[in-house]
C-alpha positions, 0 to 999 in steps of 0.5 A, a space after each residue: 503542489 500541482 492542482 489536484 485533489 487526488 493522487 493515485 499510486 499503482 503497480 503490481 504487488 510489492 512495487 513500492 505503492 504503500 511506502 511511496 504513498 506514506 512518503 508523499 503524505 509526509 512530504 506533502 504535509 511538510 510542504 504545507 499541503 492538507 492531505 489524507 492518505 488511505 492505505 490499501 487495507 485501511 479500516 473503513 476505506 471509502 473504496 473498499 469492496 464489501 469483501 475480499 474477492 479473488 474468484 467470482 462464484 457466479 455471473 451475478 457476483 461479477 455484475 455486482 462487482 462491476 456495478 458497485 465499484 463505480 458507485 463507490 468512486 462516485 461517493 468518494 468523488 463527492 466527498 473529496 470535492 467537498 473537502 479541502 484535502 488532497 487524497 492519496 489512494 493506492 492500489 484501488 485504481 488497478 490492483 484491487 479492481 482491474 486485477 480482480 477482473 483480469 484474473 477472473 478472465 473477464 473480457 478485455 473489452 469489458 475491462 477497458 469499458 470499466 476503466 473508462 467509466 472510472 476515469 470519467 468519474 474521477 476526472 473532476 478531481 484532476 487526478 495525477 497517477 504514479 505508476 510503477 512497473 518492472 521489466 522482469 515481473 518474475 524477478 520482482 515477484 520473487 523478491 517480494 516473496 523473499 522479502 515478506 517471508 514464507 508464510 506470506 508467500 504461501 498465502 499469496 500462491 494459494 490464493 492466486 492458483 485458484 483463479 480462472 486465469 491461472 487454471 486456464 493457463 494449464 500451469 500450477 504453483 509458482 510458475 502459474 502465479 508468475 504468469 498471472 502477474 506478468 500478463 496482468 502487468 502487461 495489460 496494465 501497461 497498456 491501460 496506463 497509455 490510455 489514461 488521459 489525466 496527468 501521469 508518471 510511469 517509473 520502472 523501479 526494479 533497480 530500487 534507486 529510490 532517491 532518484 524515484 522520489 526526486 522524479 515524483 516530487 518534481 512531477 507533483 511540484 513538491 520540494 524535498 523536506 528532510 526529516 531531521 529527527 534521528 536516533 542514536 543506536 543506543 536510543 534505538 536499543 531501548 526499544 528492542 525486545 519481544 512484546 506480547 499481548 497480555 491476553 491474545 496471540 498478537 506479538 512482535 519482536 523489535 531489533 536493530 538491522 543495519 542500524 535501523 529499528 525493525 519489527 515483524 509485526 506484519 511481515 519480517 523487518 519492517 522499519 519503525 521510524 520516529 514521528 516528527 514530534 516532541 514525543 521521544 517514544 512516538 513512532 510509525 510503521 513504514 508503509 502502513 498507517 500504524 503508529 506506535 507509542 512506547 511507555 516507560 516504567 518508573 526507572 525509565 525503561 520501556 515496558 509496553 507499546 500501544 498501537 493505533 491507526 487504520 490497520 485492520 486487526 491492529 487498532 488499539 492493541 497493547 503489548 508488553 515487553 517480555 
């Protein structure tokens, strides 16, 4: 692996950041590297702001955000420099910071100063940036809406139409939200050109992930290691069914889709992949820091699943097959 302590992955929503971060974490470990991946929404994220912010209510809140984020990065850099791990961070360079400022109509010059401040803070880690972008943001966002379902789409639109940027545009609904993300991507394309550390930009709207993965691994000087543990269709069928908490509202359905084991735990049709261990019933959720362990009854039939990992509201949950 190249000489770095920090791999950054960014791009607009749905561009493949989390899936790539998880892929890189797995590949790095199989290449013998000591790595730590932080999912964007991971519990106790070292760069997580104290609350989810879409719209600032006052100038005081703006100044607080601009003052707090650099301090979080400073603390993180200090922690990483004392560690022997390579850290993989998704979204926190741009999407969860710059986007918030952009959609609140903060002056461009001030955002650029903020970006430069963060770059100066992380420079001692010799960071490497993977940046995904799409030529047609409209098409890209609409594909994400279709992929993640109507409930997620409604939440996404309801959140973004309240932002000062969309309100100032005079547009509403889907059109206003698409304009926000298209203009935001144009802005981050410019920011990408300004960064002085090692970086790779990939236009990934074609979805040719085998090629993108090769380019990324070459960029980071890693070898592709093929994961060997596969399951037959009959083995996958054992896990299919509906699971629910004994007490509580959490539930999910596992099924086969195009030969893949998928579930609707967070949004529809997320792949469930086997962990490379000797435990036949140990899996992970693609794109998320969530592990699933299935338990059998005395007859060898799957009776329950247990969740672990760093995903908010899913830690230590147990569901039973119904």
